[in-house]
FIRO-396351 format. One line per field, with one value per residue (C-alpha): residue number from 1; residue in one letter; x, y, z. Coordinates in pm, 1 decimal, decimal comma. Each point is the difference from the previous one (the first is absolute). Example, Ala and Ser with C-alpha at 12.3 -4.5 7.8 and 13.67 -1.06 7.14 Angstrom:
<rs>
i = 1; 2
aa = a; s
x = 1230,0; 137,0
y = -450,0; 344,0
z = 780,0; -66,0
</rs>
This chain:
<rs>
i = 1; 2; 3; 4; 5; 6; 7; 8; 9; 10; 11; 12; 13; 14; 15; 16; 17; 18; 19; 20; 21; 22; 23; 24; 25; 26; 27; 28; 29; 30; 31; 32; 33; 34; 35; 36; 37; 38; 39; 40; 41; 42; 43; 44; 45; 46; 47; 48; 49; 50; 51; 52; 53; 54; 55; 56; 57; 58; 59; 60; 61; 62; 63; 64; 65; 66; 67; 68; 69; 70; 71; 72; 73; 74; 75; 76; 77; 78; 79; 80; 81; 82; 83; 84; 85; 86; 87; 88; 89; 90; 91; 92; 93; 94; 95; 96; 97; 98; 99; 100; 101; 102; 103; 104; 105; 106; 107; 108; 109; 110; 111; 112; 113; 114; 115; 116; 117; 118; 119; 120; 121; 122; 123; 124; 125; 126; 127; 128; 129; 130; 131; 132; 133; 134; 135; 136; 137; 138; 139; 140; 141; 142; 143; 144; 145; 146; 147; 148; 149; 150; 151; 152; 153; 154; 155; 156; 157; 158; 159; 160; 161; 162; 163; 164; 165; 166; 167; 168; 169; 170; 171; 172; 173; 174; 175; 176; 177; 178; 179; 180; 181; 182; 183; 184; 185; 186; 187; 188; 189; 190; 191; 192; 193; 194; 195; 196; 197; 198; 199; 200; 201; 202; 203; 204; 205; 206; 207; 208; 209; 210; 211; 212; 213; 214; 215; 216; 217; 218; 219; 220; 221; 222; 223; 224; 225; 226; 227; 228; 229; 230; 231; 232; 233; 234; 235; 236; 237; 238; 239; 240; 241; 242; 243; 244; 245; 246; 247; 248; 249; 250; 251; 252; 253; 254; 255; 256; 257; 258; 259; 260; 261; 262; 263; 264; 265; 266; 267; 268; 269; 270; 271; 272; 273; 274; 275; 276; 277; 278; 279; 280; 281; 282; 283; 284; 285; 286; 287; 288; 289; 290; 291; 292; 293; 294; 295; 296; 297; 298; 299; 300; 301; 302; 303; 304; 305; 306; 307; 308; 309; 310; 311; 312; 313; 314; 315; 316; 317; 318; 319; 320; 321; 322; 323; 324; 325; 326
aa = m; l; a; f; p; l; t; t; l; i; a; a; v; v; e; g; v; f; g; y; p; e; r; a; y; r; l; i; k; h; p; v; v; w; q; g; n; f; i; t; a; l; d; r; g; l; n; r; q; t; a; s; r; s; v; r; v; a; s; g; g; v; a; t; v; a; l; s; v; v; p; s; v; c; a; m; l; v; a; r; l; c; r; s; n; p; v; i; c; g; v; l; a; s; s; c; v; a; q; r; s; l; y; e; h; v; e; a; v; a; l; a; l; e; s; d; g; l; e; a; g; r; y; a; v; s; m; i; v; g; r; d; p; s; a; l; d; e; a; a; i; c; r; a; a; i; e; s; l; a; e; n; f; s; d; g; v; v; a; p; l; v; w; c; f; a; f; g; l; p; g; g; v; f; y; k; a; i; n; t; a; d; s; m; i; g; h; r; n; t; r; y; e; a; f; g; k; c; a; a; r; v; d; d; l; i; n; i; p; a; s; r; l; a; a; l; w; l; v; l; a; a; w; c; g; g; l; d; w; r; e; a; l; r; t; v; w; k; d; a; s; h; h; r; s; p; n; a; g; w; p; e; g; a; l; a; g; a; l; g; l; s; i; g; g; p; r; v; y; d; g; e; l; n; a; v; h; w; v; g; r; g; r; r; d; l; t; s; a; d; i; r; a; a; l; q; l; y; r; r; a; c; f; l; q; g; a; v; l; g; g; l; s; l; a; s; f; i; q; k; q; k; r; h; v; r
x = -9495,5; 340,7; 292,1; 245,7; 17,7; 47,6; 276,2; 173,3; -42,9; 148,0; 293,2; 72,9; -33,6; 202,4; 290,0; -15,2; 15,1; 219,8; 175,5; 125,8; 107,5; 374,6; -65,0; -211,4; 273,5; 261,7; -221,2; -155,8; 148,1; -245,9; -241,1; 190,3; 312,8; -190,9; -119,0; 350,2; 141,3; -266,9; 79,7; 372,3; -65,6; -213,2; 265,6; 271,1; -214,0; -163,8; 211,3; 242,2; 237,7; 74,1; -366,9; -159,2; -171,9; -347,1; 67,2; 124,3; -306,6; -224,0; 198,9; -43,8; -373,6; -10,7; 198,4; -235,6; -305,7; 158,8; 117,7; -339,2; -223,3; 180,8; 0,6; -354,3; -135,2; 171,1; -161,4; -340,8; 35,6; 94,2; -295,6; -234,6; 134,1; -67,0; -329,0; 136,4; 2,0; 85,9; 224,8; 210,5; 12,7; 70,3; 293,0; 143,2; -59,9; 190,6; 318,1; -82,9; -0,6; 306,0; -121,7; 193,7; 317,9; -10,2; -22,1; 290,3; 226,2; -60,5; 32,2; 334,3; 132,9; -92,3; 148,2; 323,2; 45,1; -75,1; 218,4; 284,3; 21,9; 15,2; 159,4; -249,3; -282,9; 129,7; 10,3; -350,7; -152,2; 175,7; -226,1; -311,1; 109,8; 199,0; 197,9; 372,0; 20,5; 361,5; -116,4; -261,8; 39,5; -229,4; -275,7; 8,2; -12,5; -308,2; -166,6; 67,7; -149,5; -311,7; -47,7; 26,6; -252,8; -250,4; 41,0; -6,1; -302,4; -177,7; 141,5; 91,7; -298,8; -297,9; 23,2; 5,1; -291,3; -195,5; 46,5; -77,0; -314,8; -116,2; 96,4; 96,2; 318,7; 56,7; -18,3; 266,0; 226,1; -45,9; 96,0; 302,2; 127,5; -11,9; 149,6; 284,2; 67,3; 15,7; 248,2; 224,6; -19,6; -183,2; 321,5; 108,7; 337,4; 157,8; -110,8; -359,0; -120,7; -163,4; -58,5; -149,2; -208,6; -324,7; 40,9; 74,7; -300,9; -239,1; 130,8; -60,4; -353,0; -107,5; 145,3; -209,5; -293,4; 223,4; 228,7; -297,9; -149,1; 334,3; 13,8; -353,0; 90,8; 301,6; -203,5; -264,7; 271,0; 150,5; -340,0; -51,6; 347,2; -30,0; 249,9; -31,6; -242,5; -76,4; 365,8; 1,1; -282,5; 168,3; 328,9; -172,0; -183,0; 313,2; 274,9; -142,7; -20,9; 365,3; 130,7; 181,8; -239,6; -371,5; -83,1; 276,7; -53,3; -343,3; 98,2; 333,4; -176,4; -253,7; 268,7; 236,5; -275,4; -141,1; 341,6; 121,6; 287,9; 157,9; 103,4; 118,7; 262,9; 310,1; 154,2; 266,3; -88,5; 271,4; 251,7; -220,6; -168,5; -375,0; -198,4; -310,8; -274,0; -30,8; -324,2; -124,3; 115,2; 112,5; 332,6; 272,2; 240,4; -167,0; 104,4; -96,5; -274,2; -172,1; 16,9; -170,5; -267,4; -61,8; -26,3; -255,0; -211,3; 38,5; -123,3; -300,9; -80,2; 24,4; -233,7; -255,4; 15,3; -57,7; -291,3; -169,2; 54,0; -154,0; -304,1; -38,9; 32,3; -275,8; -219,1; 54,9; -93,1; -320,9; -90,3; 40,9; -212,3; -279,3; 4,1; -23,5; -299,8; -179,6
y = 10594,2; -152,6; 112,7; -265,7; -267,9; -299,2; 169,3; 86,7; -350,2; -156,5; 243,6; -92,2; -374,8; -11,7; 197,9; -180,0; -343,2; 59,2; 332,2; 159,3; -275,6; -16,0; -70,9; 314,2; 201,7; -130,7; 78,4; 334,3; 92,8; 127,4; 296,4; 159,9; -11,4; 174,7; 264,7; 33,1; 64,3; 264,2; 168,3; -5,2; 168,8; 268,9; 50,5; 51,9; 232,0; 213,9; -8,2; 284,5; 48,2; 359,1; 106,3; 175,4; -206,0; 114,9; -97,1; -343,5; -54,4; 94,8; -225,7; -283,8; 64,9; -23,9; -324,8; -142,9; 77,9; -150,5; -320,2; -56,5; 95,6; -184,9; -348,8; 51,0; 92,0; -305,4; -215,7; 158,2; -86,0; -359,5; -30,0; 138,9; -235,7; -301,4; 152,1; 2,3; -379,2; -75,8; -294,9; 187,1; 319,8; -193,3; -187,1; 325,6; 182,0; -273,1; 164,4; 298,7; -215,0; -128,8; -229,3; -310,4; 185,1; 193,7; -324,5; -149,8; 304,0; 23,3; -374,7; 18,2; 216,7; -262,4; -277,2; 194,0; 62,5; -360,8; -162,7; 241,5; 248,6; 374,3; 110,3; -202,1; 150,9; 348,8; -65,5; -150,9; 290,2; 252,4; -129,1; 133,6; 303,7; 313,2; 33,3; -78,6; -376,8; 10,5; 170,4; -266,6; -274,6; -305,4; 171,2; 306,6; -220,0; -175,3; 327,8; 137,7; -309,8; 11,9; 372,9; -57,3; -282,6; 218,7; 308,3; -193,2; -200,4; 333,6; 159,6; -314,0; -222,4; 174,8; 331,6; -135,2; -229,0; 291,1; 204,9; -299,5; -67,2; 358,8; 58,7; -334,8; -55,5; 375,1; 65,8; -257,1; 130,5; 361,7; -87,1; -204,3; 281,3; 253,1; -242,1; -87,0; 368,5; 63,9; -285,0; 140,3; 378,5; 64,1; 34,6; 280,4; 62,6; 270,2; -145,1; -91,3; 207,3; 250,3; -207,1; -295,3; 206,5; -38,5; -376,6; -47,3; 205,6; -172,8; -339,4; 93,1; 108,8; -303,3; -237,6; 137,2; -245,6; -302,4; 64,1; 9,5; -308,6; -182,9; 68,2; -137,9; -320,6; -49,4; 58,7; -247,6; -248,4; 35,0; -68,6; -306,6; -129,2; 45,3; 287,3; 321,7; 190,1; 248,2; 100,9; 26,2; 253,5; 187,4; 22,6; 135,3; 256,8; 114,4; -24,7; 36,1; 378,8; 26,2; -179,6; 212,0; -141,5; 84,5; -357,8; -248,1; 29,6; -162,5; -347,5; 15,7; 77,8; -278,1; -258,1; 107,5; 4,6; -336,8; -168,7; 185,9; 167,8; 340,5; 101,8; 320,1; 198,1; 186,3; -113,9; 115,9; 136,0; 126,2; 8,1; 209,4; -118,7; 61,4; 18,5; -210,7; -55,2; -348,0; -183,6; -236,7; -63,4; -360,9; -173,5; 164,3; -296,6; -166,1; -320,2; -181,0; -174,8; 338,9; 47,6; -335,8; 89,4; 325,6; -189,7; -235,6; 294,2; 158,1; -315,9; -14,8; 365,2; -67,4; -296,5; 209,6; 266,9; -265,5; -146,9; 339,8; 55,7; -341,4; 93,7; 329,6; -176,3; -242,6; 287,9; 176,8; -317,1; -44,3; 364,8; -39,7; -314,2; 182,1; 276,8; -256,5; -163,6; 332,9
z = 8826,5; 69,4; -214,5; -128,5; 272,9; -231,0; -199,0; 327,7; 140,4; -314,1; 10,6; 361,9; -52,9; -322,3; 144,3; 333,5; -161,3; -304,3; 48,5; -320,7; -244,1; -65,4; -367,9; -30,4; 167,4; -243,6; -298,1; 88,0; 339,2; 263,7; -22,0; 288,1; -217,7; -280,0; 244,3; 140,2; -346,3; -61,0; 332,1; -80,2; -334,9; 166,6; 265,7; -260,9; -209,0; 268,6; 315,7; -72,1; 292,2; -105,8; 8,3; 296,9; 266,4; -104,6; -361,7; 107,7; 218,0; -293,3; -234,0; 246,5; 1,6; -379,6; 16,9; 263,7; -212,4; -310,1; 165,2; 162,7; -294,1; -281,4; 162,9; 132,0; -344,3; -149,1; 268,8; -72,8; -368,3; 83,0; 239,0; -264,4; -264,9; 221,3; 126,1; 354,8; 5,6; 365,4; -83,4; -257,3; 203,8; 318,4; -152,3; -136,6; 328,1; 186,2; -126,8; 222,3; 315,9; 185,4; 278,4; -111,5; -93,8; 328,5; 195,5; -193,3; 42,8; 374,3; 50,2; -181,8; 284,5; 258,8; -213,5; -51,2; 372,8; 87,8; -263,9; -78,4; 286,6; 45,9; -328,3; -203,1; 204,7; -67,2; -372,0; -3,3; 190,8; -225,8; -279,3; 175,3; 204,8; -76,9; 322,8; 25,8; 64,8; 122,0; 321,5; 83,5; 255,9; 1,0; 198,8; -227,5; -309,8; 135,6; 92,3; -348,4; -163,5; 217,8; -57,4; -375,2; 22,4; 185,4; -218,5; -326,2; 109,3; -10,3; -314,9; -194,7; 74,8; 159,4; -187,0; -358,1; 88,1; 150,7; -316,9; -219,9; 201,5; -44,4; -365,1; -151,1; -200,7; -65,2; 374,2; 77,7; -277,2; 111,2; 355,9; -104,2; -222,5; 283,9; 251,0; -237,7; -58,0; 373,9; 47,0; -274,9; 36,5; 327,2; 200,2; 231,0; -156,6; -214,4; -332,5; 83,5; 296,6; -238,0; -313,6; 189,0; 241,2; -194,9; -49,3; 370,3; 111,3; -239,2; 111,7; 364,6; -84,6; -200,7; 261,8; 287,6; -35,3; -55,8; 297,2; 237,2; -162,0; 17,4; 374,0; 32,8; -186,2; 227,0; 315,2; -117,2; -97,4; 347,9; 154,0; -219,7; 85,6; 374,9; 9,8; 198,0; -222,0; 278,9; 21,3; -379,1; 21,8; 284,3; -188,8; -310,6; 212,5; 185,1; -260,4; -351,0; 21,5; 108,3; -306,4; -258,6; -260,8; 27,3; -100,0; 87,5; 374,9; -24,3; -123,8; 183,7; 327,0; -49,2; -79,4; 278,5; 261,1; -102,1; 24,9; 309,4; -182,5; -24,2; -351,4; -160,9; 185,6; -127,5; -327,6; -249,0; -345,2; -236,3; 283,0; 229,5; 320,1; -10,2; 323,4; -55,4; 257,1; 148,0; -74,5; 269,9; 354,8; -34,2; -59,2; -208,6; -9,3; -297,9; -175,0; -319,8; 199,1; 33,3; -378,2; -43,4; 255,6; -188,2; -329,1; 152,2; 114,9; -344,6; -173,7; 228,2; -74,6; -375,7; 39,1; 189,9; -269,6; -266,2; 194,2; 22,0; -372,7; -62,3; 205,4; -182,3; -335,4; 100,9; 116,3; -332,7; -189,7; 202,1; -56,1; -376,0; -1,2; 181,4; -259,4; -280,8; 166,1; 11,5
</rs>
């Protein structure tokens, strides 16, 4: 029996078409903001800089359990109250997905470069990446935007839908809580290397299926769009394992190979130059046109994902009708 395909389809469609309503944000903020506030409170209460490393790792584990269990239990209660109604749960689960907002943030980088130049592009890309924007030229800005698009397609779009498909609204909420925690405390710096270790490891683990699936969607989208899907596969095969992340290299490799680009490479974080492996063997002198080509491939991949969810929803409906006939 299929899990929650209709709930997942509704979540994807609602967020893709409407995003998160501005009025709702003004009234109640966003669930990610709620989770962020919870994480901040746990950080202040448990992350003692004077404690030993082992104690801080254990404290981070307690925080990770708390911030994943509390929102998930709340989501389970909501799902039970509405009897797992796919429309209600799907609309609520749409807040866990970021396909429309991701498109808008990455497109903003291309628009800034095209209309206002390099400084505007640096500012726009600083909204979606953590590297020092002052050290980026136009090509580096475009690479950063495309890398963010690929990585966040996996952990901001595919992953929450995978977990929602498997476990419904609570699954999507659980994933989003862990992913938000990783983005806030899963950093390799003095404050969070120990405390955020558990959140970072759990996030890596729960993103494994989605990163592989995201690469598949991009390869299929390349094939449908007449792009070099074979090179996309080859790049994933050759470069994904060399990426510093166990997951990000999969969608990045697929996107870079399909478009004939080379992304990644050295970048500056907190004033320090980090040696990062290049992904792909194509052009490195990227422009805003390459961002737009990447966005087009991304949209096609999202459409394919939605089409498959639609097919699975139809199959689930037919299966239920057969059981009723019996």
